[in-house]
C-alpha positions as CSV (number, residue, x, y, z in Angstrom):
1,X,-4.4,-34.5,0.0
2,X,-6.1,-34.6,3.4
3,X,-7.6,-31.3,4.6
4,X,-6.6,-31.6,8.3
5,X,-4.2,-28.8,9.1
6,X,-0.7,-30.1,9.7
7,X,-1.1,-33.2,7.5
8,X,1.7,-33.6,5.0
9,X,0.9,-32.9,1.3
10,X,2.0,-34.7,-1.8
11,X,5.7,-34.3,-2.8
12,X,6.6,-31.1,-4.7
13,X,6.7,-32.9,-8.0
14,X,3.0,-33.8,-7.7
15,X,1.8,-30.6,-6.0
16,X,0.1,-27.9,-8.0
17,X,2.0,-24.7,-8.1
18,X,0.0,-21.8,-6.6
19,X,0.1,-18.2,-7.7
20,X,1.1,-15.5,-5.2
21,X,-1.4,-13.2,-7.0
22,X,-3.6,-14.4,-9.7
23,X,-4.5,-11.5,-11.9
24,X,-5.5,-13.8,-14.8
25,X,-8.3,-15.2,-12.5
26,X,-9.4,-11.8,-11.7
27,X,-9.5,-10.6,-15.4
28,X,-11.5,-13.7,-16.3
29,X,-14.4,-12.5,-14.3
30,X,-14.4,-9.0,-15.8
31,X,-13.1,-9.6,-19.3
32,X,-16.1,-8.3,-21.2
33,X,-16.5,-5.1,-19.0
34,X,-12.8,-4.3,-19.4
35,X,-12.7,-4.9,-23.1
36,X,-15.9,-2.8,-23.6
37,X,-14.3,0.0,-21.6
38,X,-11.1,-0.1,-23.7
39,X,-13.0,-0.1,-26.9
40,X,-14.9,3.0,-25.7
41,X,-11.6,4.8,-25.2
42,X,-10.1,3.7,-28.5
43,X,-13.3,4.9,-30.3
44,X,-12.9,8.3,-28.7
45,X,-9.2,8.6,-29.4
46,X,-8.9,10.7,-26.3
47,X,-6.0,9.3,-24.2
48,X,-4.7,12.0,-22.0
49,X,-6.9,13.3,-19.2
50,X,-10.4,14.2,-20.5
51,X,-13.8,12.8,-19.6
52,X,-12.7,9.3,-18.7
53,X,-10.1,10.4,-16.2
54,X,-12.5,13.1,-14.8
55,X,-15.2,10.3,-14.3
56,X,-12.8,8.0,-12.6
57,X,-11.6,10.8,-10.3
58,X,-15.2,11.5,-9.2
59,X,-16.1,7.9,-8.7
60,X,-12.9,6.9,-6.8
61,X,-13.1,10.0,-4.7
62,X,-16.7,9.2,-3.8
63,X,-15.6,5.7,-2.8
64,X,-12.8,7.0,-0.6
65,X,-15.0,9.7,0.7
66,X,-12.6,12.6,-0.2
67,X,-13.7,16.0,-1.4
68,X,-11.1,16.1,-4.2
69,X,-9.3,13.2,-5.9
70,X,-6.4,14.2,-8.4
71,X,-5.1,11.3,-10.5
72,X,-1.5,11.0,-11.7
73,X,0.9,8.6,-13.3
74,X,1.9,6.5,-10.3
75,X,1.7,6.1,-6.6
76,X,5.2,7.3,-6.3
77,X,4.3,10.5,-8.1
78,X,1.3,10.9,-5.9
79,X,3.7,11.3,-2.9
80,X,5.9,13.7,-4.7
81,X,3.0,15.8,-5.9
82,X,1.6,16.0,-2.5
83,X,4.9,17.2,-1.0
84,X,5.4,19.7,-3.9
85,X,1.9,21.0,-3.4
86,X,2.7,21.6,0.3
87,X,5.9,23.6,-0.7
88,X,8.2,21.1,0.9
89,X,11.8,21.1,-0.4
90,X,15.5,21.7,0.6
91,X,16.1,22.4,4.2
92,X,12.9,20.6,5.3
93,X,12.5,17.3,7.1
94,X,9.7,14.8,6.8
95,X,9.3,12.0,9.3
96,X,8.3,8.6,8.0
97,X,8.7,4.8,8.5
98,X,11.7,2.8,7.3
99,X,9.6,-0.3,6.8
100,X,8.0,0.4,3.5
101,X,8.6,0.6,-0.2
102,X,11.4,2.8,-1.4
103,X,8.9,5.3,-2.9
104,X,8.0,6.6,0.6
105,X,11.4,7.9,1.5
106,X,12.3,8.4,-2.1
107,X,9.5,10.9,-2.6
108,X,10.8,13.0,0.2
109,X,14.3,12.9,-1.0
110,X,13.2,13.8,-4.6
111,X,11.9,17.1,-3.4
112,X,15.2,18.0,-1.8
113,X,13.9,17.4,1.7
114,X,15.4,15.1,4.3
115,X,13.7,11.8,5.1
116,X,13.8,11.1,8.9
117,X,13.2,7.5,9.6
118,X,11.8,6.4,13.0
119,X,11.0,2.9,14.3
120,X,7.8,1.0,14.0
121,X,5.3,-0.9,16.2
122,X,6.1,-4.5,16.3
123,X,2.5,-5.6,16.1
124,X,1.2,-3.5,13.3
125,X,4.3,-2.8,11.3
126,X,3.2,0.9,11.2
127,X,5.1,3.9,12.5
128,X,5.6,4.2,16.2
129,X,3.8,7.5,17.3
130,X,6.1,8.0,20.3
131,X,9.1,7.7,18.0
132,X,7.5,10.3,15.8
133,X,7.2,12.8,18.6
134,X,10.9,12.3,19.6
135,X,12.1,13.0,16.1
136,X,10.4,16.4,15.6
137,X,12.8,19.3,15.2
138,X,12.6,22.9,14.1
139,X,13.0,21.8,10.5
140,X,10.2,19.2,10.5
141,X,7.5,20.1,8.0
142,X,5.4,17.0,7.7
143,X,4.7,13.4,8.9
144,X,4.2,10.7,6.4
145,X,2.5,7.7,8.0
146,X,2.3,4.5,5.9
147,X,-0.9,2.4,6.2
148,X,1.2,-0.8,5.5
149,X,-0.3,-3.9,4.1
150,X,-3.8,-2.4,4.3
151,X,-3.9,-1.6,8.0
152,X,-4.4,2.1,9.0
153,X,-1.6,3.6,11.0
154,X,-2.7,5.1,14.4
155,X,-3.8,8.4,13.0
156,X,-5.4,10.3,15.9
157,X,-2.2,10.9,17.9
158,X,-0.3,11.6,14.7
159,X,-2.8,14.3,13.6
160,X,-2.9,15.7,17.1
161,X,0.9,16.1,17.2
162,X,0.9,17.5,13.7
163,X,-1.6,20.2,14.7
164,X,0.3,21.0,17.9
165,X,3.5,21.5,16.0
166,X,2.0,23.0,12.8
167,X,3.0,20.1,10.6
168,X,1.2,18.5,7.6
169,X,0.2,14.9,7.4
170,X,0.6,13.0,4.1
171,X,-0.9,9.6,4.3
172,X,0.9,6.9,2.3
173,X,-2.2,4.8,1.4
174,X,-0.6,3.1,-1.5
175,X,-1.6,-0.4,-0.2
176,X,-4.8,0.7,1.6
177,X,-7.6,1.9,-0.5
178,X,-10.9,1.2,1.4
179,X,-9.0,0.8,4.7
180,X,-10.7,2.7,7.7
181,X,-9.5,4.2,10.8
182,X,-12.2,4.7,13.4
183,X,-14.9,4.9,10.9
184,X,-13.0,7.2,8.5
185,X,-11.4,6.1,5.2
186,X,-7.7,6.5,5.0
187,X,-6.7,9.3,2.8
188,X,-9.3,11.7,4.4
189,X,-7.8,12.1,7.7
190,X,-4.5,14.0,7.0
191,X,-3.9,16.9,4.6
192,X,-3.2,14.5,1.7
193,X,-3.8,10.8,0.9
194,X,-1.7,9.1,-1.7
195,X,-2.8,6.0,-3.5
196,X,-1.2,3.6,-6.0
197,X,-3.0,1.7,-8.8
198,X,0.0,-0.6,-9.5
199,X,-1.3,-4.0,-10.8
200,X,-0.8,-5.7,-7.5
201,X,-2.8,-3.3,-5.5
202,X,-6.4,-4.1,-4.4
203,X,-7.5,-1.6,-7.1
204,X,-4.9,-2.2,-9.7
205,X,-4.6,-1.0,-13.4
206,X,-2.9,-2.5,-16.3
207,X,0.3,-0.5,-15.5
208,X,1.1,2.4,-13.3
209,X,-1.4,5.0,-11.9
210,X,-1.9,7.0,-8.7
211,X,-4.2,9.4,-6.9
212,X,-3.9,12.2,-4.4
213,X,-6.8,13.1,-2.2
214,X,-7.3,16.3,-0.2
215,X,-10.2,18.2,1.4
216,X,-8.6,21.6,0.5
217,X,-9.7,23.3,-2.7
218,X,-6.6,25.4,-3.1
219,X,-4.3,22.4,-2.7
220,X,-6.4,20.4,-5.2
221,X,-6.0,23.2,-7.7
222,X,-2.2,23.3,-7.1
223,X,-2.0,19.5,-7.6
224,X,-3.9,19.8,-10.9
225,X,-1.3,22.3,-12.1
226,X,1.7,20.4,-10.8
227,X,0.7,17.2,-12.7
228,X,0.7,19.1,-16.1
229,X,4.0,21.1,-15.8
230,X,2.5,23.7,-13.6
231,X,0.0,24.9,-16.2
232,X,-3.6,26.0,-16.1
233,X,-3.6,27.3,-19.7
234,X,-1.8,25.6,-22.5
235,X,1.8,26.8,-22.9
236,X,1.4,29.1,-20.0
237,X,3.2,27.8,-16.8
238,X,2.7,29.5,-13.4
239,X,4.9,27.2,-11.4
240,X,7.4,24.4,-12.2
241,X,5.6,21.1,-12.2
242,X,6.0,17.7,-13.8
243,X,4.4,15.4,-16.4
244,X,2.3,12.9,-14.3
245,X,-1.1,12.2,-15.8
246,X,-3.2,9.2,-15.6
247,X,-3.9,7.6,-19.0
248,X,-7.5,7.5,-20.1
249,X,-7.1,3.7,-20.9
250,X,-6.0,3.2,-17.3
251,X,-8.9,5.2,-16.0
252,X,-11.3,3.2,-18.0
253,X,-9.9,-0.1,-16.6
254,X,-10.0,1.3,-13.1
255,X,-13.6,2.4,-13.4
256,X,-14.5,-1.1,-14.2
257,X,-12.6,-2.6,-11.4
258,X,-13.8,0.1,-8.9
259,X,-17.3,-1.4,-9.3
260,X,-15.9,-4.7,-8.0
261,X,-13.6,-3.4,-5.4
262,X,-15.8,-3.6,-2.4
263,X,-16.7,-7.3,-3.1
264,X,-13.0,-8.2,-3.7
265,X,-12.0,-6.4,-0.4
266,X,-14.7,-8.5,1.5
267,X,-13.2,-11.7,0.0
268,X,-9.7,-10.6,1.2
269,X,-11.1,-10.1,4.7
270,X,-12.7,-13.5,4.6
271,X,-9.4,-15.1,3.5
272,X,-7.6,-13.4,6.3
273,X,-10.1,-14.6,8.9
274,X,-9.8,-18.1,7.4
275,X,-6.1,-18.0,7.8
276,X,-6.4,-16.9,11.4
277,X,-8.8,-19.8,12.1
278,X,-6.5,-22.3,10.4
279,X,-3.4,-21.1,12.1
280,X,-5.1,-21.4,15.6
281,X,-6.3,-24.9,14.8
282,X,-2.8,-25.8,13.7
283,X,-1.5,-24.8,17.1
284,X,1.6,-23.0,15.8
285,X,0.8,-19.4,16.8
286,X,3.8,-19.6,19.1
287,X,6.0,-19.9,16.0
288,X,3.9,-17.8,13.7
289,X,2.6,-14.4,14.7
290,X,-0.4,-13.4,12.8
291,X,-1.1,-9.8,11.5
292,X,-2.6,-7.4,13.9
293,X,-6.4,-7.4,13.6
294,X,-7.9,-3.9,13.1
295,X,-9.3,-2.2,16.2
296,X,-13.1,-1.8,16.6
297,X,-14.5,0.7,14.0
298,X,-11.5,0.2,11.7
299,X,-10.8,-1.9,8.7
300,X,-7.8,-3.9,7.4
301,X,-8.0,-4.5,3.6
302,X,-5.2,-7.0,3.4
303,X,-3.2,-6.0,0.4
304,X,-0.9,-8.5,2.0
305,X,-1.4,-11.1,4.8
306,X,2.0,-10.8,6.5
307,X,3.1,-13.2,9.3
308,X,6.1,-12.9,11.5
309,X,8.0,-16.2,11.9
310,X,11.2,-17.7,13.2
311,X,13.5,-19.2,10.5
312,X,11.8,-17.1,8.0
313,X,14.1,-17.8,5.1
314,X,14.2,-21.6,5.6
315,X,10.4,-21.6,5.8
316,X,10.2,-19.7,2.6
317,X,12.4,-22.2,0.8
318,X,10.5,-25.1,2.3
319,X,7.3,-23.6,0.8
320,X,8.9,-22.7,-2.6
321,X,10.0,-26.4,-3.0
322,X,6.4,-27.3,-2.5
323,X,4.9,-25.0,-5.1
324,X,3.8,-22.3,-2.6
325,X,5.0,-18.8,-3.4
326,X,5.5,-16.1,-0.8
327,X,6.9,-12.6,-0.8
328,X,9.2,-10.7,1.6
329,X,8.1,-7.1,2.2
330,X,10.7,-5.8,3.0
331,X,14.1,-7.5,3.3
332,X,16.1,-4.4,4.0
333,X,14.6,-1.3,5.8
334,X,15.0,2.0,4.1
335,X,17.5,3.5,6.6
336,X,20.0,0.8,5.7
337,X,19.5,0.9,1.9
338,X,22.6,2.1,0.1
339,X,20.5,4.9,-1.6
340,X,20.0,6.5,1.8
341,X,23.5,5.9,3.1
342,X,24.1,9.6,3.0
343,X,21.8,10.0,6.0
344,X,24.2,8.2,8.2
345,X,21.9,5.6,9.8
346,X,23.6,2.5,11.3
347,X,22.5,-1.1,11.9
348,X,20.8,-1.5,15.2
349,X,19.5,2.1,15.2
350,X,15.8,1.2,14.4
351,X,15.8,-2.3,15.9
352,X,12.1,-3.1,15.5
353,X,12.0,-2.4,11.8
354,X,15.2,-4.3,11.4
355,X,13.9,-7.4,13.2
356,X,10.7,-7.2,11.1
357,X,12.8,-7.3,7.9
358,X,14.1,-10.7,9.1
359,X,10.9,-12.2,10.2
360,X,8.0,-10.9,7.9
361,X,6.7,-13.3,5.3
362,X,3.6,-12.5,3.1
363,X,1.3,-15.3,2.1
364,X,-1.2,-15.5,-0.8
365,X,-4.4,-13.7,0.1
366,X,-6.1,-12.6,-3.1
367,X,-9.8,-12.9,-3.6
368,X,-9.8,-15.9,-5.9
369,X,-7.6,-18.0,-3.4
370,X,-9.5,-21.3,-2.7
371,X,-10.0,-22.7,0.9
372,X,-8.1,-25.9,-0.1
373,X,-5.2,-23.8,-1.2
374,X,-5.1,-22.0,2.2
375,X,-5.4,-25.5,4.0
376,X,-2.3,-26.6,2.0
377,X,-0.3,-23.4,2.8
378,X,-1.0,-23.6,6.5
379,X,-0.5,-27.3,6.5
380,X,2.9,-27.0,5.0
381,X,3.9,-24.2,7.5
382,X,2.7,-26.4,10.4
383,X,4.6,-29.3,8.9
384,X,7.7,-27.3,8.8
385,X,7.7,-26.3,12.4
386,X,6.6,-29.7,13.5
């Protein structure tokens, strides 16, 4: 295969099938470290909370720059725990984005509160701050911005609005560990930061896991109680909580991966920049709109490299036939999901999010992705449009 962008590649029957995310390649580089950490936990026979989890909370909190980091069983639970710690429940409203994973809106509904979906910015895929302001009512208790695909939402005006209206800010940073907004790490700007350690995340475990960050000591104490059935002392329950604890085995794996996270993030950034150069050389940026670059002083960590393109579904099938996997995040925005039909949203009500759901396509961008593979991907996309 020639490396010139836009040059046709070998037929699909001859082309190597790429991976969308190659976790086996990642594991190969840290196998001995991970296996040693797992053996340490197995020898200790301490599997629930304990020293391994406490060490991880301290280390990941330091990486994020948060005063307190409270781990839990999943990123979805992190959102629910944050809302519960804030006392949000029936009769309350929480404003959020419809262009995100179901857990964002689902966490609000799980508390008994009402998710209020507002439209997004077409360039960043993140929540439209002006739309947030227009949606505030007397029942609004919080704003939940999503740092989608690893790019921070525009937090300053959101936080300013929240302070003006006495609202809480719960950052959904599930895809954005290490992302920065004007020099500050996401998860430290609002009242809570909520992170996921699902295997596909930049810092992913061997299963589910999550974290809530806060700068408030009282809220941190409440979160620790809520994750263990509302208990400070065994079999004594001051409040109603839930069972949402990070396993020690997961903590041990995450401690190993955390040591490599910064290097992996830099490699994701490098691959994103390489994509930008390749797409510009291919001369198809009129057909393919690249992800918004982070503003000065901010950082995009590229959990996904998501383009917007015409004929998205046909392009995806074209790539699939040539051994190039892609993902669609997200094919149906939350306000049109059957699970939220009770809220009464109609097609056309949030047009920017609805258009994004028809045009967004995420390309492989993991740290081990080779330059030749990126050339092949961009070449096939260029060939499709030419």
